[in-house]
N, C-alpha and C positions, 0 to 999 in steps of 0.2 A: 258606722265605723268611727273608731276614735282617731284622733290626730296622730297618735303614736304608730298605729298600724299602717296608715297611709305613708308615713315616713319610711317605715321598714320596707314596704312594697316598692317605693320609689328607689331606695337604696339597692334592692335586689335587681331591679330593672336597670339601674345605672351600672351595676357590676356586670350584668349580662351584656350590655352595650360595650362596656370597657373590654371584656373578653373577646367579643366579636371584633372590635377594632384592633386588638392585638393580633388576632388570627389573620385579619385582612392585611395588616402591615407585614406580617411574616410571609404571607403568600406573595405580596407585592415584591418584597426583598428577594424571595426565591425566584420569582419571575425575572427580575432584573439580572440576577446572577446567571440564570439559564440563557437569557437573551444575549448577554455578554459572551458566554461560552460559545453559543451558536455562531455569533458574529466572528469571533476569533477563528473558529473552525472553518467558516466560509472563506475568510481571508487566507487562511493557511493553505487551503486546497483549491482556491479559485482557478489556478492555472492548470489543473489536472487535465481538463478536456483538451486544451491547446497542446499540452505536452504529449498526450496520447496520440494526437494527430501528427506530431513531429517525430515520434519514435520510429515509424517505418522509414523515414528519410535516413536516420542514423543507422538503422539496420541495413539499408542499401549501401551506404558508405562502407560499413564493415564487411559486407558481402563482396563488394567490388575489390576491396583491399585484400581480402582472403583469397580471391581467385585471380590475383595479379600475375600475369605471365612473368617468368623469370627474366626475360630480356628487357622488361620495363622497370625492373627494380633499380633504384637510383636515379631514374628519370626525373627531371625537375618538375614536370607537369604532375607526375604521380606524387611527388613530395608535397606539392601544393594541395592536392586532394587530401593527403594525410593530414596536413596542417588544418584544413577546413574541418575535417572529422574531429580532430583534437579540440579545436575551438568550439565546436558544437557540443562536445562532451563537457567541456569546462563550463559553458553557459548553463547546461542542464544541472551540473553539479552545484553551481552557485545558487540555483533555484531550489536546491534540496533534493534533487533526483539522484538516487544511488542504484547501482546494479544489485540484483539479488544474487548472492553467491551460490554457485552450483558445483564448483570443482572440489572433489573429495567431500561432498556433503551428503547427508542422508536426505532422502526424499521427504519433503514436508508439504502436505496438501494445502497449507495456508500460503505457501510461497511458490510452489511448483505445480505444474500441470503435466502429468505423465502422458506422453504420447505413444510410448512403446515400452514393453518390458522385454529385456534381452538377456540371453545367457552370457554370463561374464565371470571372470575370476574375482571380481569385486564382491563383497558381501551382499546378500539380499537386501534390497531397499536402498542401496547406495546409487547415486546418480553416476551414469557412465558417460553421458554426453549431453551437452546443452544444444538444443535445436534452435531455440529463440531466446534471447536474453530477456529476463524479467526486470522490472524496475519498481522501486518504492519512491513515493514523494513524501518526504519527511519520514513518518513511521507507518504510512499507509501504502499497501500494495496497489499499484495502479495498473500493472500488467504482470501476470504470473509468468515465470520462466517455463518454457516448454522443454521437457527433458525426457531422456531415455533412462530407465531405471533397471538396475540389475535384479535378476531373479535367481542369482547364484550360478554355480557352474553346471548344475544338472537340473533337469525337470523331474519333479516328483511324479510317481505313477498316478494316472488319473487326471493330470493337468495337461492342458493343451499348450503348445508353443505356436502362437499365432503371429 
């Protein structure tokens, strides 16, 4: 082999190593970006398990207030309970927890869980009643709303009303 051919082979090998190095650098940069995104995602939703454990407590506050006897309305103890409920809701809101809307909404399987289909004057597919409030943490659903959905005013032949 001549001296010139060895130099050409070495240059080709160097170019191959240089290209390999560029690919490794690009892969490493992509890895760093992905790891950073995953870390941000983890931090953003780290509290979701705790919040899910606390939501039934809020549900119970709301249920208790909903079934409050008329003679206890205005009672200072009841007002204290309402204040605690409001404070609880404000803390959740400050953490990025929001209610999933159901009033006058169309059923959306990404947000709602249909527990019953009912005959209603509302158009087919519209939510008639919220059975259990659903919540989002930032933009992620952490608990779907349980709802009753309208099947319209009449049942079509061949369909069952269960």
